[in-house]
N, C-alpha and C positions, 0 to 999 in steps of 0.2 A: 323243188327237191333236186332236180337235175342240176340246176345252177349251183346250188349249195354243195352238192357232191363234187362237182368240177372244181369249185373254189377250194374245198378242203383238200382235194388231191393235189392241187397246185401250191398249197401253202407249205413251204419248206419248214417253217417254224412250228407247224401243227398248232397254231393258235386259233384257227377257225373251228367253230363248233356249229353243229346243226341247230338252226333256229326254227322251232315249230311255229312260232308266231308269224314269222316271215312267210312260211308256207301257207299258213291260214289266211293271211292277207292276200296273197296271190290267188288262192282258191276263191275267196270272196269277190275279188275283182273280176275273175273269170266268170263267176256265177252271175254277176251284174252285167258285164259287157257281152257275154255269149249270146243272149237273146237278140240284142241289137245287131250283132254280126249275122246271125241267122236270117233275120228280117232283111237286112241290107242285101245279102247275096241271093236270097230267094225271091224277093219281091221288089224292093225299092229300086235297085239298080236296073232291074228289068223294065220297070215302068219309066224310069228316067231316060234310059237309052234302049228303046225297043229295037228289035230287028233280029234277023237270022244270024247265026254265028258267021262272022267274016272278020278279016283283019281290020277293016275300018270300024266295025261295031266294037270289036275288042279294044281297039285303041281309045274309042270314045268312052267305053266303060272304065278303062284304066284311068283316064283323065278324071272322070267323075269320082272314082274310088279314091284317087290321090287328093283331090280337092275337097271332097266332102267327108268321106269315111276316115281317111288318114289323120287329118287334124282332130277329128272328134275322138277317135280311139286313143291317139297319143296323149292328148290333154286329159281325157277322162281317166286314163291309167294313172298318171302322176297326181292328178287332183284326188281321185279316189283313194290311192295309197296314202297320200298325205292325211286325209281325213281318218282313215283306218289306223294310222300311226298316232293319232291324237294331236296332230299339229294345228288343227283348226283351219278355218277357211283361209285366213291370211297366210299361214304357213304352206298350205296346199297350193295356193295361187302363186306364191313365191317360187316354189319348186317347179311348177309348170313353166313359169317365165324363164327360169334358169336352164331347164333341160329340154324344153320342147323343141327348139330349133335344131339342136344337134340330133335328137332322135328322129325328127321329121326328115332331115336331110338323109340320114341313113335309111329311113323308111323308103325313100325314093330309089335307093340302090337295090333293095330286096324285092319290094312288092310289085313294081311294074313288070319285070320279067316273069315272076310267079303268076301274076294275074293275067298275063297274056296267054299262058297255057290254060288257065282257068276259063277265061271268057271266050277264047277262040276255039278250044277243043272239047271242053267238058259240058255235058248237059247240066241244066240248072240243078237237077236233083243230086248231083255229085259235087257241087261247088262248095257246100259247107264243109263236107268231110275233107276235101282237098285243102281248103283254107285252114281247117283245124290242124292238119299236119304241118303246114308251113308255120302256123301260129305257135306251135310247140317250140320250134327253133327260135322264132321271134321273141317269145316270152322268156327264153333262157337269156337272150341278150338284154331284154328290158329289165329283168330282175337283176342281172349283173350291173347294168348301167345305173339303175335306181339305187343300188346298195353299195356302189363304189365308195371307198373312203373319201369323205369330204367333211371337213369340220362343220360346214354349214348344215348338213343333213345327217350326220352320223348318228346312228341309234345309240341312245344311252340305255343303261340297264333299266332305268325307270320307264322309258318309252317302250322297250321290248316287252315288259310285263303287262302293258295295256292290251 
């Protein structure tokens, strides 16, 4: 919703319209990926990299987060959105191949500094809510990047109705 509002505000020609199906798909992806994020930040990363909060432990957790969770969430987002848009497995895989690297490189710019604060200074019980706040901004970017004008992936009226 936020991304679409920003896009409509920036559209000088006023051709952008709110797309409830796009919002629905983003909601469903969040509903699917949210539990994985919760488990990752409250259990898995703690077992993978145990230890008291320290700079060294935080850096190890960031590395694990970027190598394991980052690729999973980036690819799951594009693959899941492709399926929800009715593109089928091959269309979803094609979009992952096309967009993954760019998004993953940008992921490396945002998440390590954010996760340093998370893993170094926050107790485990506050990590999910902290990540959820950062994820709100990240999802605005993902939604924009996902829906940028591209002839290869541009939504047609037929696809939007699905």
